[in-house]
DRENBATOR-905674 format. One record per residue (C-alpha): residue in one letter; x, z, y. Coordinates in steps of 0.02 Angstrom, whole numbers, plus 32768, in hexadecimal, padded with zeros to 4 digits. Example, Ala and Ser with C-alpha at 12.3 -4.5 7.8 and 13.67 -1.06 7.14 Angstrom:
A826781867F1F;S82AC81657FCB;
***
This chain:
M5C7086CE3D1F;E5BD186ED3CBC;M5B4F87523D1B;D5AB887AD3CD5;T5A0D878D3D1C;I59E388023DAA;G593F88493DE4;D58D488163E78;Q591B88A33EE0;E59C5884D3EDF;K598687A43F1A;D59BE87683FC3;Q593E8782404C;V595F870E40DD;S594487634184;K58A8873941E5;Y590E873F4285;G59A786E742C9;L59E0863542E1;K598885C34264;L59BD850E4249;A59A8848A41C5;L5A4F84494187;N5A29839E41D0;H59F983E64279;E5A2D838B4317;Y5A2183E643BD;P59A683954437;L5A0483BD44D8;Q5AB383814500;S5B3483EF4555;K5BEA83CF457D;Q5C6F842845E1;I5C7583B34675;I5C878404471F;I5C5A839847B4;P5C7883EF485A;S5C2A83AC48FA;A5C978356497B;K5C9783F349E7;Q5CC384624954;M5D5283EE4924;F5D9483F249D6;D5D8A84B049DC;M5DE884BE4937;M5E718440495E;P5EFA84C04988;L5ED0852548EC;T5ECB84874882;T5F76845048C1;R5FC584F74898;Y5F6E84FC47EF;L5FB3845147C0;K6062848A47EB;Y604885264781;Y600084BE46F3;V6091844346F0;G610C84D346F3;K60B8851F465B;K60BA847C45FC;L6170845C4623;S619C850645DE;K612D84E24545;K60B4856D456F;K5FF885714581;P5FA185994625;I5F2C862D4617;M5E9E85BB4652;D5EAD8502462C;Y5E4284A046A7;I5E9583FC4676;H5E6883FA45BE;M5DC5845A45B5;I5D6D8469450E;S5CB784364502;A5C4584984492;Q5C4A845743DF;R5B91847C43C7;M5BA8849D430D;Y5BC6855642F4;G5B7285DD428F;C5BAC868E426C;P5C6A869F426A;I5CB8870941E2;G5D2E879D41EA;G5D2C884C4232;I5D6A888842DA;G5E1F886F430B;G5E608820426A;G5E45876A4296;T5DAA8701427D;I5D78865C422D;G5CE785F74271;R5C5C85B24206;G5BF1851C4230;Y5B3A85264203;K5B538489419A;G5BD884DF4130;E5C7884C64192;F5D0C853D4192;C5D4A85234243;R5D88857042E6;F5E1685D8429F;Q5E52866E4304;L5ED986BB4297;Y5F6086DE4318;P5F09874E4398;G5EB986F14426;I5EF4864343F2;Y5E6D85CC43B2;N5E7F85314346;H5DDF84CD4358;I5DE9847042B3;T5D8084564218;V5DDD845B4173;P5D7A83F840F0;E5DE1843C405E;C5D9C84E94085;Q5CF684DE402A;F5C7785233FB3;I5C4A84AA3F27;V5BB184B73EB7;N5BA884713E07;I5B0584733DA3;R5B0584553CE8;N5A7184433C72;A5A5184963BCA;N5AC684193B77;N5B5084503BEE;E5B4F83A63C46;T5B68839A3D01;I5AC9835F3D56;F5AFA83853E0B;Q5B9983AB3E6B;S5BB883B43F26;V5C17840E3FAC;L5BA184893FFF;S5BB0843440A9;T5B4783B44104;Y5BB883854194;N5BF982D24191;K5C8582C04114;P5D2882B54177;K5D9B82224158;K5E2782974124;A5DBA82F840AB;P5DE582EA3FF0;S5DA5823D3FC4;S5D5E826D3F1B;W5CF983003F5C;E5C4182D93F77;W5BCB83104002;N5B2783013FA1;L5AB883823FF4;N5A1B83504050;G5A2383B340F2;A596683B04105;D595784174066;C59CD849E40A5;Q59B185264127;Y5A2C85914188;T5A04863B41D3;A5A7F869E423D;L5A6587554267;Y5B138793428D;P5B7587D44232;R5B15878741A2;A5ADB86D6417F;W5A73868440F7;T5A7585CF40BC;T59ED85994044;Y5A0684FD3FDA;N596B84B23F8A;L59B3845E3EEF;S591084693E8E;K592483B23E61;Y59AE83F23DEF;G595284903DBF;V59AA85093E34;K598D85613ED9;L5A2A85AA3F26;V5A4686263FB3;C5AED86514001;R5AF486F5405F;Q5B8A870D40D1;I5BBA87BE4106;S5C4287F3417F;P5C6888AC4195;V5C3B88BC424D;I5BDD89604244;P5BB489D042D9;H5C0A8A7B42D2;N5C6A8A4D4234;Y5D1A8A364277;K5D768A2841D2;D5D11899D4182;S5CF289424226;S5DAD89244234;L5DBD88C6418F;P5DF0880D4191;C5D7A87CE410C;A5CCD878F40E2;V5C6287954045;F5BFA87044006;V5B6F872B3F8B;F5B2486963F31;T5A7B86B53EE0;A5A39862D3E6D;T5989861E3E26;N595E85AD3D94;V58BA85563DC0;S58C284E03D2A;E588284F63C79;E592C84EE3C27;H59D285483C32;R5A42852A3CC8;H5AFA854F3CEA;V5B21855D3DA4;S5BD7855E3DD6;I5C13858E3E83;T5CC585663EB4;Q5D1F859A3F52;T5DB485323F88;W5E34855C400D;T5ECC85064053;E5F59852140CC;I5F138522417D;P5F6C84AD41F7;L5FA385064293;K5F6684864310;A5ED5840C430F;N5F448379433D;K5FCF83A142C2;K5FE583134246;K6041837741C3;K602484244185;H609C84B2419F;L613D84914141;A61678546411E;K61688582406A;L60BE85A84021;E60A686333FA5;M6013862F3F2C;E5FE686A23E9E;R5F5686D73E32;Y5F28878A3E0B;S5EAC87EE3DA7;E5E7488A13DC4;E5DF589123D71;H5D5988CA3DC3;T5D9A88353E26;C5E0E87A33E13;G5E48871A3E86;V5ECE86AB3ECD;S5F3386BA3F6C;L5F9086453FDF;E6013867F405B;Q603F861340F0;K608C8626419C;V602586344239;G60A7861D42BF;E6134868C4286;T60C18705422C;S608C87054176;C5FD386FD414E;T5F91870C409C;F5EE686C64071;T5E93870E3FD7;V5DFB86C53F7E;A5DB287443F06;K5D19875F3E9B;K5CCA87E63E34;K5CEB87D43D7A;D5CAE88233CDB;E5D1E88863C68;K5D4387F73BF0;E5D6887733C73;T5E1A87453CA3;I5E5886E63D39;H5E97865C3CC7;E5DE5861E3CAF;G5DB485E93D5E;Y5E4185C93DD6;C5EAA85363E0E;L5F4185173E7D;W5F4284673EC4;N5F8783F33F48;A5F0A83C23FCE;A5F5283163FEC;K5F7E82E43F3A;T5F1A83433EB6;S5E71836B3F05;S5E2182EF3E8D;Y5E5383613DFC;V5DEC83EE3E49;W5D52837F3E52;E5D6483343DA5;C5D8C83DB3D54;L5CEC84253D99;K5C88838E3D63;K5CCD83943CB3;H5CD7844F3C92;G5C66849E3D15;K5CF3850B3D52;L5DA884FE3D86;G5E40850C3D18;P5EFB84F93D38;D5F3384463D54;P5FAB841D3CC4;S5FFE83933D2A;L603B84163DA6;T608784843D21;P614184623D18;P618C84423C6B;P61FB84C73C1D;P62B284B93C4F;T6324845C3BD6;V63DF84593BBF;P641383A53BDD;D648A83513B63;K652D832A3BBC;S653382793B78;E648382523BAF;G647C82B73C4F;K646782243CC5;V63DC81D83C5F;E637C827E3C54;E638E82993D0E;K634181EF3D32;K62AD82143CBF;E628C82BA3D15;K627D82643DBD;L61F281F43D7C;K617C82873D68;K614C82CE3E12;I6103837C3E20;Y60AA83953EC5;K60BC84343F27;C601A84993F26;D5FD084C73FCD;S5F1E84F23F9B;I5EBF85693F2C;G5E15856D3ED8;L5DAB85EA3E78;S5D0D85CF3E10;S5C81863E3DD4;V5BF686093D5E;I5B44864B3D5A;S5ADE862C3CBB;L5A23862D3CD2;D5990862A3C5B;P58F085D83C9C;G58AE86403D2D;G594C86A93D33;T59A986E13DCE;A5A5C871B3DD9;A5AE687293E59;T5BA1871B3E6A;E5C0C875F3EF6;F5CA7871A3F4B;C5D1687643FD0;L5D8B870B4047;A5E0E877E4093;W5EA187594104;D5F2E87D54119;M5F9987BE41B4;P5FC5887341D8;I605388614255;I604E88134301;K60EA87F84368;Y60DE87A64411;K616A87334449;K618D879744E6;D6177883F4494;K61F5888D441D;K6172890743E0;I611F88F44336;H60628907433D;R5FFB893742A6;R5F468907429A;Y5ECA8995428D;Y5E9A897241D8;T5F4E899741A3;K5F228A4E41C3;Y5EC68A43411D;F5F1689B240BF;G5FCC89B340F5;S603489364154;D60A288ED40CB;G603E884B40C1;I60038861400D;A5F5988AE4030;G5EEE88114017;A5EBA883B3F66;S5E9788F03F93;I5E2E88BF402B;A5DCC88423FC2;A5DAE88C13F37;Y5D7689423FB6;A5D0088C44008;L5CB1888F3F63;K5C9789443F34;N5C50897B3FDC;Y5BF288E74026;K5B49892A3FEA;N5B6A89C9404A;W5B97895F40E1;E5AF1890840D5;K5A9889AE40C4;Q5AE989EB4165;L5AC0894741BC;V5A0A89534189;E59FF8A0841C4;W5A4489D1426C;Q59E5892E4282;D59398956423C;P590289CA42CA;I592B893C4342;L58DF88B042DA;T583E891142BD;N582A894A4372;S579288EF43B5;N57CB890B4468;I585C8893444E;P583787D8444D;D5864877F43AC;W58E0870B4403;L593987A1444D;K594A87F743A4;G59B087654363;A5A0F874F4405;L5A4488054409;M5A9287F9435D;N5ADF874D436C;E5B32876B4413;L5B9687F643C0;Y5C01876F436F;Y5C72877D4407;I5CA5883043DF;A5D0687EC4349;D5D1D8735437A;G5D558752442C;G5E0E873D4403;T5E0187F643DB;I5E97886443B8;W5E8E89164378;F5F3189714356;D5F568A1542FE;V5FC18A7E4374;A5FAA8B2C4329;E60638B504338;E606A8B2343F0;F5FE38B964432;P5FCA8C504412;E5F338C9D43C1;G5EB08CB84446;D5EC58C084488;P5E418B8F4444;R5EC78B0B4425;H5F178B7C43A3;D5E7C8B664336;F5E328AC1436F;G5EC78A5843A5;L5ED689D84430;F5E4C89584446;G5E4388B344A1;Y5DD5881944A9;L5DE7877D4511;E5D86875045AC;G5D5F86AF4551;H5DA5863944CE;E5DE785CE455D;Y5E0B865A45D9;R5E9886B0457D;M5EA0876045C9;Y5E7D8802456D;N5DF7887B45A7;T5DD38820464A;Y5D8788B546A0;D5D0E8869471C;V5CBF880A468A;H5CC98898460D;F5C5E88FA4689;Y5BCB888F4650;A5BFE887E459A;S5C2589374583;F5B7289634552;A5B93892344A3;L5C2C898D4483;A5BE78A2544DD;Q5B4C8A2A446D;L5B9189EB43C8;W5C4B8A1643C1;P5C568A9A444B;N5D038AD54418;L5D488A27443A;Q5CF98A2B44E7;V5D4A8AD54502;V5DF38A9144C7;L5DE589FE453E;Q5DBD8A7345CE;Y5E558AE045A9;M5EC18A4445A2;F5E898A144651;R5E948AC54693;D5F4C8ACB4666;T5F6E8A3046CE;I5F248A73476F;A5FC08ACD47AC;L60348A3D4781;E608789D34805;T6101894547EA;E618688FE485D;K617B88564806;C611C87D4486A;R60CC872B484B;T607386A448AD;S5FB786AE48BF;L5F7086024899;Y5EDF86194911;D5F42863049B1;G5FF9861B497F;K602986CC49B2;S60A887314952;V605387CC490D;K608088594898;F6042884F47E6;K5FF888FD47F7;I5FE88981487E;K5FC48A3B486E;D5F118A7E4869;S5EC689DC482D;I5E74899F478E;P5ECA8902474A;H5E678864472F;D5E9D88594678;L5F1788A045F9;G5F7B880345D9;D5F8A875B4585;P5F94874C44C5;A601C86C944DB;D60838747453C;A608C8803451C;P5FDD88494531;F5FC68901455C;S6076890145A3;N6073886F461E;I5FCB88894672;N5F70882546F8;A5F8F877A46AD;Y5F0A87324723;N5F6586DC47B1;I5EE38687481F;H5EC487194896;D5F1687BB48C8;V5EA78827485A;S5EE588C948A8;E5E7588984939;W5DDD887448CE;R5D4D88E24906;D5CF288F14860;L5D78892247E0;N5D9389D74817;I5CDC89FF482A;K5CAD89AD4785;F5D218A294730;V5CC28AB9477E;L5C198A70474D;Q5C4E8A5A4698;V5C8A8B0D468E;A5BE18B4946CE;R5B818ADB4653;D5BF28B0A45C1;H5BE18BC345EA;R5B258BB745D7;L5B328B66452D;L5BBB8BD944EE;R5B568C724522;A5AC88C3644B4;Y5B398C1D441E;S5B6F8CD14422;A5AC18D1D441D;P5A7F8D70437F;F59D48D20438D;N595D8D6E4310;T58B58D3D4358;D586C8CA543AB;R58708CF14459;Y592E8CFA4456;R593C8C42442F;S58E58C0944CC;M59488BC2455D;A58E18C3145D0;Y59268CCB457A;I59D88C894574;D59D08C64462E;D59838D0C465C;V5A2B8D4F4694;R5A218DFC46E0;A5AA28E63473A;G5B1F8EAD46C0;T5ADF8E4B462A;E5B158D9B4656;D5B7A8D8545B7;D5B388E0F454A;L5AA78DB844F6;Y5AC08E2C4462;A5A8E8EC244CC;R59FC8E644515;A59C18E22446E;T59C58ECE441E;G59778F2644B2;Q5A168F8844DB;A5A2D8F424588;A59DF8F9B461A;G59408F41464B;A59568EC645BE;G58A28E9245BA;E58688DE2459C;P58588D67462A;A57A68D4A4660;A57A78C99461E;V57C58CD2456C;T57428D284503;A574D8D654451;A56D68DB043D4;P56F28E6943AD;N576C8E884320;P57918DCE4301;P57DF8D9D425A;A589A8D834255;P58B98CCB4230;A59598C8741E9;R59E98C7D4261;P59FD8BCA429E;K5A958B6E425F;D5AC88B1342FD;I5AB08B1243B7;L5A2D8A8A43B9;D59BD8AF8434E;L59F68B9543A6;L59D78B5B4457;Y594E8ADD444B;R58D58B1343C3;T58298AD043F1;V57C98AE7434F;E57868B8A430B;E57DC8BDB4278;P57808BF541D4;E57428CA641BF;E57B58CC9412C;L58678C8D4127;E58F98CBC40BC;E59998CEE4111;A59FA8C4F4136;E5AA78C3B40F2;A5B328C224170;P5B7B8B734174;E5C0C8B6840FB;L5C7F8B104172;G5C3B8B454219;A5CB28B8B429B;T5C9B8C194314;V5C738BD843C0;W5CED8C084449;D5CBE8CA844A2;A5C5A8C854540;R5C9B8D1A45A1;Q5D508CF04579;Y5D308C3B45A9;V5CEC8C604656;T5D708CE64672;D5DFB8C6A464A;M5DAE8BDD46B0;Y5D758C38474B;P5E1D8C4447A7;A5E358B884795;C5D828B6547CC;A5D938BD34866;A5E398B824894;L5DF28AD34883;V5D5B8AFA48F0;R5DC78B4C4976;R5E418ABC4977;A5DB38A3E4988;A5D648A9F4A17;A5E0A8AAC4A73;A5E3F89F74A59;W5D9C89944A63;D5D2889F44AD6;K5D6F89B34B79;D5CE489EE4BEC;G5CD28A9B4B9E;D5C188A8D4B78;G5C318ABD4AC1;L5C148A0B4A81;I5CA489A04A44;E5CB988EE4A83;N5CF388524A28;G5D9187FD4A64;G5D56874B4A86;F5D9D870549E5;P5D5787074932;D5D8587BE4916;Q5D1287E64882;T5CD7879D47DD;Y5C8F87044835;D5D3F86C74851;A5D10862148A2;W5C8586664912;V5CBC86B549B7;M5C6D875649F6;S5C9187964AA5;G5C6D88414AED;P5BE888AD4A99;S5B9988554A04;A5B0688784993;Y5B6F886948F5;C5C0788D14920;G5BA889434995;G5B28896A490F;L5BAF898C488F;W5C0489FD490D;L5B698A67492B;A5B4E8A794870;A5C058AAA4854;V5BFF8B2F48DB;A5B618B73488B;G5BB98B7047E3;V5C538BCF481B;L5BE28C4A4875;S5B868C6A47D1;M5C2C8C884779;A5C658D0347FF;R5BC48D6547E7;T5BD88D61472B;L5C878DAB473C;S5C4C8E2947C1;L5CC28DE34844;E5C618E1B48DC;E5CD68DDC4963;D5CE08D2F4913;A5C248D2C48FD;A5C0C8D5349B6;E5C898CCC49E6;F5C358C46497D;T5B868C7C49B1;K5BB18C5A4A68;L5C048BB54A3C;L5B6D8B7D49D8;E5AF28BA74A62;R5B558B454AE3;A5B6D8AB14A6E;K5AB48AAB4A41;A5A818AA44AF7;A5AFF8A1B4B1F;F5ACF89B44A85;E5A1589B54AB1;E5A3289944B69;K5AAC89044B54;L5A6E88AD4AB8;W59B488CA4A9B;N594D883F4AEC;G58A0886D4AAF;S58A187FE4A13;Y594D881249C3;Y59FB885249E4;R5A6387D14A42;F5AF3877E49E7;D5B6587B84A75;T5B5B87C74B32;K5B9587174B5E;P5B0886B64BB4;V5B25861F4B44;N5AF786874AAB;E5A6186DE4AF8;R59E686754A94;V5A41867D49EC;V59F186E44963;M5A71872548E5;S5A3187494835;D5AB387D34818;Q5A90883648B7;L5A4F88CE4856;A5ADE88E247D9;G5B03898F481F;H5A4F89C6480A;W5A5189854755;F5AE489F5472B;L5A968A8A4782;R59FC8A784714;A5A678A5F4678;S5AC98AFB46A5;G5A2B8B6346B2;S5A4B8B904768;T59C08BEB47C0;E5A0E8BCC486B;T59A08B6248DD;V5A1E8AE4491A;F59B88A454930;P59058A56496F;E588E8A2E48E1;A582389BB494C;H58BD89584982;V58F8894548CE;R584E89044895;K5842888C4928;A58F2884A490D;L58D0882D4854;S583187D0487F;S5890876248FA;I5914873B4877;Y5890871147F6;E582D86A2486C;N58C5864248A9;N595E864D4836;V58F386434798;L584F85E747B2;K588C856B4835;F5927854147CF;M590684D24738;D58538517472F;G589485BB46EB;K58DB856A464E;M599285924673;G5990864646AA;A59C48672475C;V5A3C860B47C3;N5AC286764815;G5A94864348C5;F59F585F4490A;S59ED85A849B8;L594485C64A08;D596C85434A8D;R599384BC4A0D;G591184F5498F;R598D84E54901;A5A2C852E48B9;D5AAB8560493B;A5B3C84E54947;T5BB3854E49B0;A5C278565491C;L5C338524486B;Q5BFE85CC4824;S5B6985E34899;G5B1485514840;E5B3C85904791;V5AD285F7471A;W5B39868346CD;V5AF286B44625;G5B2C8769462E;V5AED877F46E0;V5A41874346A9;S5A3F87CC4624;G5A6F884E46A6;L59E6880F471A;A59678815468D;A599C88C74662;T598288FB4718;M58D588AC4717;I58A9890C4679;Y58DF89B146C6;E5866898C4755;G57D5896446E0;M57E188A646F8;H57E7887F463F;E578A87DA464A;E5801879646CE;A589887D7466E;F5867878445CA;K583B86E0461E;T58E086E0467C;A5951870945E8;G58E286B54567;G58E1861045C3;L599F861045C9;Y59AC86404510;N593985B144DF;T59A185354543;L5A46857344FB;T5A008565444B;Q59C384B34466;M5A6F848744A9;G5AC184CA440B;L5B29854C4464;S5B0F85DA43E8;F5BAE863743B6;E5C0B85E74447;T5B9E862544D7;P5BEC85E84579;E5C088645461A;A5BA485C94682;L5B24853E467E;Y5B0584B94701;E5A64846A4739;N5A9583C746E1;G5AA48423463B;N5B6184294633;H5BBE84CC4617;R5C5E85254646;S5CD2859245DE;I5C968596452A;A5C8D863544C3;Y5C9186B5454F;M5C8D87734558;R5C08879045DD;P5B6E875C4575;L5B8387FF4513;A5B24884845A7;I5A8888214541;W5A9F88CF44F7;G5A79891345A4;M59CD88C7458D;Y59B9892644EB;Q59DE89CD453B;A596689A545C8;I58D789724553;I58E58A0F44EA;T58F28A86457C;T58688A2D45DE;P57F289DE455E;P5763896C4594;V56C489BF45CF;H563B89C9454D;T559189A04598;P54F189EE4551;M546D896F4520;A53B189804531;N539B89A94479;G54138A3A4484;Q54A589DF4432;V554F89D54482;T55AA8932449B;K564D890144EC;E564788984586;N565087E5454B;H56FF87C14586;V576F87F844F9;N57A5874D44BB;G57D187084565;L57E086554526;
***
C-alpha cells in the first residue's frame, strides 16, 4: 500500500508517562510464585490441605480444573506489556519485546503461550528497490520451534517500549538503514464509551521516517497463524480451518477461522488501502510448519507478500481411462500443504526526510459462548452492534480503522487532565492507567441480554458483566475483592458497576437446598442461604451467573464482610451517580464540596440546587465563586465533572457531547432499588452476628472475611470498622429516601456500635486486630477500610474519631511500612510489635496485598498524609516494576520477594487513590517570596 507523506501533526508522540523499557531490558529483581509456610502454619493448615488434595484429585479424575490450583501454580512470566482487545470480547497478551502471548479467547481460560508465527516483519529497500534490512519486529530469544528462515535481527538496545494502557508505543531506531520506525498500539478501552470498549480488536499504526538522503521503501507485514489451545499441545487443532481474503471500499485483509474449544473464532488481519489497490497485491496464505520460508523469501525478493504458487492447486483434468493409474501416481508426487496461516503486507514509500504511516487492525470474532453445563447461548456485548453470525471480523476491522483516531481523541481527553495534574506523582500517573489492563484482561465476560430484562433495568441496556478474581483464581466477580477493585469501574464505566450491583442484589433472596463440603472444616453447608451476598457469581468452566458461589473453602454465608461491603458500595456509587446527573454550568457546581452539600429534601435533586430552585440552595461555606462566573463547557466525563482542579479559561465554546457516551444510571432510582436489600442485609447481620447485643458484630473464630487464612475472633478492627461504615451508609440512604422510622432505627444502632467499637478495640495507638490477647500487639494495615469507604462515599457522619484515625494511620506507617523492608514494599498486612517484624500467625498476615496498600494510601490521603501515602504506595510500585510484574500484578508479595496469585483483581484499588488525591489535594505552602509551592512529597519515591 503506497502512502503519501504526512505532516508533523500526524507523527507519533510517545507518551512521557507509563512503563518504559528498552527491548533488551532485564529486570533486576527476581520473583517467583513459591509459597513457603512456617512449620506452625503448615500444621494449622493440615486438615484443610488434606481435604483440598482429595478435592483436587477428584477434579483431575473427572478431567476438570479446580477453581484454584495450588499444585501447579503459575509464576509471573515477567515479560508483559499492554494486552490488546476491548472489554468482554477476549484478549491477547503482548510482550514488551514483541510477543503475541497469553491468549484469553474462551472467557476466563488462559493459554500462557507465545506464538512466534504471529509477528510483524519489517523490510527496508533502497532506491534501487533492493532489500537492505529485514527482521521480525521482536527481540525475545528466537524459539526453537519458530520458522527457521525467519531472522531476529533487531538490536534491542536501539528500541524502546512505552506502555500507557490502553495504548503502547515501540520505537525502532533503524537509522543505520535510513529509517526510524514507531509502532503505536491502540485498544478501544475507553471510559464511558460502552460500544467501542466492547470490541475485540486492536489497531497498529506504523509511522516511518526516512532519515537518509535517498529514497526508501518500508514494508510492514503482519502474520498470523492458528493458535494452539494448550501450551503443552504438540499438534495444532485438527478441526477444519477456513481462510479467505476480502476487499472493501477502504480496507482489505485476510481472515482465518479456527475452533476454540467447540466454538468458532475468526481472526482478521486488515489494513487501510487506497482506491487502486487490490488485496491480490499483498497477502499470502501459508503453512506454518512447511512453507514459512516462502513468506520470508517473498518479502526479501519483492518487499511484500504475494500468493504462494506452490500452494495453488492445478486445474482439474479428466483422466484418460487407459492411463488413469499412471496419472494418479503422478498426482501423488506433488504435495499441496494445508494452509493454517495468513499474512498481509503494506508498503510505505518515502522521499528523503519524509514521514508516512500505515495502519493494521487485528480483530477476532467469537460472538457466541456456550458453557458445557449450560444449555443457554450467550452473546457477547459487541454483537449488539455487529451481529452474532460469526462473520463480523471484516466489519469490526473496518470500523476500527475508520474510528481509531476518534478513540485516541477520547483517550487523550480523559487522560490528559490526570497526566498534567501536578498533584499526582509521575509514577502514579502511569500506574493508574496500566493497572486498568485488568478490566479487559481479567478473564472478562460481557453479554448482551437486552431480551431477558425489561426496560428500566440497567441490564437491558448494558448487559451482564463479570471479571475473574484472578487469572489463577477462577471465580467471577469475587465480591470481597471487587470491593477494593470497584473504584475503577465506578469512576470510569459506572454503568457496569451498576449492572454488577443489580446482579448481586438479585441473588440476595436466593436459597439452595443443595449442599457441599466446606474444605476448611469438612462441614456440609448449603451453596447459598437467604439474605446473604454470595462470594462470587460462578466458575467460567461451569455455568457462571447461574451456578454461583463456586468458592468452596469456607461457608461464605457466614462471612462477616460480604453483606456489609454491598451496602458500602451502594453508598459510594450513589455519591458518584448523583454527580453524573448534575447540570454543572459553573465551577462551583463541579466541586466535591458542593456535590456533598446534601440538604434536606434536595439529596438527589442537584438540578434544583444548581439552578437555585431548591429551598436554601446556597453554596456551602467551603466553596466560593466570583459573581456572574462564565459558563464553561460541560465536562465530558465524571473525572472532569467531579474532580476538576484547574481553572477554566475565561472564554470557552460549548463542548460537544461525546458521540458514543451513554447516560449514567439514575442515582435516585439506584438507591431506591438497592435500599431494601441493604436494610435487610444490615438487619440480618445484626441479628445473626451481634451475640452480646452491643450493636457491634463479632467474628466467628474462623477466617470469615476476605483474609481467608487469617482467623478473627470476637469484635475485630477490620469487620467492626466495615460494620460501622455500613450502618452509617444505610442510615444515609434511609434519610435520602425520607424513611424516618428506618433512620431512627439505624441511628440508634450506629450510636451503640460506635461506643462498643471504641471501648473494645481502641488501645490508644491503633484499633486492635481482634479481642484475643494473643493478637493484642498486632497492627493490621487494613484496620481502617471502613473509614476509607466512608470518606469515598462523602459521608459527613462522624463515625471514627479523627484523632484516633490519624494516630492509627501513624502507627501503621511507622510499623507496617517503615519497619518492613525499609518501606520499599508497601505495608505488610500484619505487624507484630512484640517480634518487631511481620506477624507470622497466618500465611496472609505476613503478606503484602497490593490492593490493600492502595486502599491504605487512599485513606492516608484523605487525612492529609500525602507524603506517607506516596512513600507507602510508591515504594511498592517501584519494587513491583523492578520485579517485572507489570500487567500481571499479583495479589500478594512476600518478604523474600516471591509472589502469590498472578494477575489479580484487587490492585485496581489504585483508582481509590486517584479519587482521594483529587478530593483532598496536597496542601500548598506559601514561601517567603510570596510564591506558592507544593509540599515536597509528591513523588514519594
